[in-house]
N, C-alpha and C positions, 0 to 999 in steps of 0.2 A: 045587933049589938056586938056579938063576937066577931063579926067581919070587920067592924070599925076598929076594934082593938088590934087585930092582926095587921092592919095597914098602918097604924100609927108608928110602930118602930121603924118602918121603912122611910116614912117622912122625916123622922128625926135624924136618921143616918144620912139622908140626902142633904139636909140642912147643915149638918156638921161637916160634910165633905166638900161643900161648895166653896168655902174660902180657900182651902188648899188647892183645889183645881184651878181656881181663878189666879192664884199666885203663881202656879207653874206655867200657866199660859202667858203670863207677863214677863217671864225670865228672859233677859236679853241674850242675843247670840254670843257664843264664845269669842274671845279676842285672839287674833293671830298677828304675827309680825310679818310684813311683806317687804319685798324689794322690787321697785319698778325698774325693769330691765330696758336697755336701749340697744339698738342695733348699730354696728360700726364695722369698719374693716379691721380685721384682726390678723396680725402676722402669725402664721403657723410655724411651729418648730418640730423637729424630730430629735428624739433622744437616741443616740447611737453609742454602743459600748466600744471601747478601744484601749490601746496600750501606748504608753509613752516610749518613744524611740529617740535615741541620741541623734542630733543633726549630723554628726560626723563621728566616726569610730575608727581607730587604728590599733591593730595588734602589734605589740612590740616583740619582734623576733630577731634572733641572732643571724648574721650573714656570714660569720666565720665560726669555726670551732675553737673551743678552749675552755679554760676554767674561769668561772666568775670570781673576780677578786674583790669587787666592791659594788654596793648598791648606793646610789646617790640621790634618792628621792624619798619623800615621806608617803607611805601608802595612804590613799584617799585624798591626797593633796592635789594642788594644781601644778601643772608643768607647762612650760612654753616650748614652742617649736624650736628645736636645736639644742635643748638642754640635754646634758649627758645623764643617762639613767643608770647604766651598768658599765663596768670596765672588765674586760677579759684579759687574762695574762698575755702580754704582748711580746714576750721574749723571743719566741720563734718567728714572729712577724718582723721584729726588729732585725733579726739575722737575715731574713729574706730580703729586706730592703737593702741592707749592707751588701749582700751578695749581688743584688741587681745593680747597685751603683758601681761596684767593682767591674761588673760585666760591661757597663756603659763606658767606664774609663778605658777598659781594654779595647773596646770597639772604636773609641775615638782615636786611640793611639794607632790602631791598625789603619784607620781611614787616613790619618796624616801621613803614614809611611807609604801607603799606596798612591796617595796624591802626589807626593814628591817623586816617586818612581815613575808615575805616568807623565809628570811634567818633564822629567829629564829625558824620557824616551821621545816625547814630542819634539824636543829641541834637536835631538840627534836625528830624528826622522827628517827634519827640515834640511839637514846637511847630507841626507842620504847615507848616514853611517849605520843605521839600524834597520832591520827588516820590518815589514808591515806586520808580520805575525807577532813579533815581540811587542810592538806597539799595541796591537789589539789585546794581547794578553794582559798588559799593564793596565789598560783602560778597564778591562773586565774585572780585574782584581780590585781596582779602585771602586767600581760600582758595587761589587759584592761586599766590600768593607762598609760602604755607606748603608747598604741594606742590613747588614749585621748590626750596625749601630742603631738603626731604627727599631730592630727587634729588641735589642737590649733596653732601649728607652721605653718601649711598650711594657716589657717585663718589669722595669722599675716602677712605672706608673701603676701596674697591677699590684705590685708588692706594697706600694704606698697606700693604695685604696684599701687593701686588706688590713694594713696596720691601722688605718683610720677607723675601720669598722670594729676594731677591738673596743672602741668607745661607742656604745649603743646609745643613739640619740633619739629624742622624741621627734616624730615626724608630724605631730599635730599638737596644737595648744588645746588644753582641756583638763579634765579631772582624770587622774590615773587611779586605777584600782589596786588591789592587793598584788603583791609580787608572788609569782608561782615558783620562783627559785630563790636560793639564798647563796651568799658567797661560799665558794668551794664546790659548787655544782658544776658538772660538765655539761656544756651546751654544744649543739651542732647546728650547722646552717640548714639542715634539712629536717629538723625536728618539727613535730606537729603541734606541740604544746607551746603557746605563746608565753613569754616571760611576764607580761602584764598587758593591760589594755587601757588605752587613753580614749576618753569620750568627751565630746563637746556637748554640754547640756545647757548652753545658753546661746542661741535658742534651742528648743527641742521640737520634735515632731510628735504628733499624736495620730496614729493610724487607727481608723475606725472602719467598721464594716457596715455596709448598707445593702439591703436586698435589691435584687434587680428590678422587682416590681416597684419599689419606692423610687428607685432611680428613674424609671420610665415616667412615673407620675410627676416627678420633679421636672424633667425635661419638657414634658407636655405642658405643664403649667407655667413654664418660663419660656415659651416660644422656641423650644428645641435647644436652648442654651446648655452647654456642657457644664458639668460641675467644675468649678474653679475659674470659669469665665467671669471676670470682674471681682471686686472685693466682696467678701462675705464674712461677716463677723460671727464668731462662734464662741459660746460660753462653755466653760468646763466645770464639771462637778467632780470633786475628788472622792476617794474611797470612804472618807468619814462623813460625807454628805455636805461638806462646805463647798462654796463656789470659789474657784480660782480667781484671784484679783486681776489677772491679765486676760485680755480678749485675744483670741486667736483668729487667724485668717486661713480660710480654705484655699489651699494652693494647687492641689492636683488630685486626680482620680486615676486609679489603675484602669487602663483601657481594655479590661478583660474580666469576664465573670468566671468565678471559680465553679467548675462543673460539678464539684462534689457538694458544695454548700449553697450555691446560687447567690453569692454575695459579691460585692465590689468593694475594694479597699480604697478609702479616701484618706488623704494626708492633710493635716492641719498643723500650722506652725504657730508656736507660742513663745513669747519672750519669757525667760526664766531667770530673772536677775538674782533672786534669792535662793536659787538651786532647790526649790521646793519640789519640783517635778523630777523624778528619777526614772531612768530607763527601766521598763518592765512594769511600771505602776499601772494599775487598772483605774480607768477614769470613764466618765460619760460625757459625751459632747452634745451640746444643745445647738442644733444646726437649723437655720431657716429653711423651710420647705415650701413656702408659698404664702398667699394672702387669701383669707376667707372673707369675701365681700358680703356685707350685710349680716355678719354673724352677731351672736348675742352672748355675752358673758353672764353665766348664771352661777350664783354661789353654790358651792358643793353641798352645803347642808340643806339646800332646797331641792335636791335631786335624789330620788329613790328609784327602786326597780320593782316592777310588777312580777307576777308569777312566771311570766315568759322571759324574764331577765331583761326586759326593755327599760331604758331609763325614762322616768316619768317625773312630772312636776305638777303641783297643785297651783292653779291660777284663780285669783279672786276677780270676778267680773264687777261691772259697775253697780249691779244690784246686790253685791255682797255674796252671791252664790259661788261656791267652789266648783271648779271644773278641772278634771285631770287631763293632762296633755302628755302624749308620747313624744319623746325628744330624739333627735339624732345628734349624738355627741361626737365631735371631731377629736378633741384631745383636752387635756387639762392644762390650765395656765394659772400657776400659783394656787390660790384658794377658789378658783372658778373653773367651770366647765365651758368650753367653747362649743356653742350649739348653733347649727345652721338650719334646723327645721324643727317645727313644733311650737315655737313661740313667735310673737310679733312684738314690734317696738311698742313700748308702753304697757306691756302686760305686767300684772302684779303677781309675783311668785311668792308663795308662802315659804318662809325660812324658819319660823318658830311657831310651835303650836300645831304641828302636823297631826298629832293624835286627836285634835279637836276639829280638824278640817277635812271631813270625809267628802268625797265627790257628791255634789248635790246639796250639801249643807249650807246654811246661811251663817256667815261669820262677820265679826267686826274687825276689819283690817286696820293695822297701824303701820305706817312707814317706819322702817328701821333707821335709827339715827346712825351717824358716822361714828359716834362714841358708844362703846358697848354699855357704859353705865347708864346711858339715857334710855336703854331699852326697858320696856315694861313687861314683867312676867305675865303671860296670858292668864294663868290660873288666878293670880292675885287680882287682876283687873276684872275677871269674870265674877269673883266672889263679891267685890265691892259693888259692882253694878246690881248684883242680885239683892244685896242688902238694901240698897237704895230703892229698888223696885218693891221690896217687901214692905218698906216703911211707907211708901206711897199707897 
């Protein structure tokens, strides 16, 4: 009898625990959101840092010495080729031109006198009235006067050129910077400091640097084609993260590798009608680097890393069992990763509910809708199914 009493409490406990155990065994698998990935040919790009460079640049320098009397442009404005930018005091150069003109007039008079003398002696020589020596001297004097006239005319031309250079003109159409001198300053033809700088910033160049290894990979992947062969459109990201609204064209590459840095300089041309790009501005160029055949775009939220730092993704099989895959990521593209190994066409990658989808677990997958509001929260779905199972 005492033995029967000791066994009875165990039987009662087992009967009480049986419904709870049965209910736990009937709980449905947790819900997850998946994306079915597809393979396709993906254009690969490379992000390269660079600086904006003016397509043309000219330093304004004086070619004669003198005092600046006037500045005729607005700093930071636009100037056209041939516009007068500065004026230098021209008094001494006016005097030089006047002196040179007087020398020309004097030389012309001398030429006329020697020509008359030579002509008269030629006539007398025909009559055998004058000696050959006198005739030769007259002809030599005439030729010397002509040479003197040519020298005087050259000096006049030089004086007029220097006088014209007292008006310092723009040699390039573009945007002019700030003036480094003011009226009253003395300038010389040999000074090192420019008066101002004119830059053409429409279009502009963007000089970017690419490693020699990436350049080799590009040429091998394109049949040995050189960078700049054929049109290649390039996108530009500005310093604030925005994308420039104009598409650039890769025009040339420096045919030498910098021995210190191991990089090659590439030049890209961009139209700049709004003058948004300024020389010296830091930018990032998104350049085409090849095509990944049969690659797969995987949402970034569906990719994590294991303890070894390898990118991984959870894939739901046909039986609902979760499998972990190690991926080979080529690069990012918008909100996706470009993957060329580890996934196959038609795989269902878990993007929501990763905490409930451990490798080997059974889950209830739901395809993600294109509209975010149509997605169902995994936790809420699981609780609802659990309540229905409990009621059953």
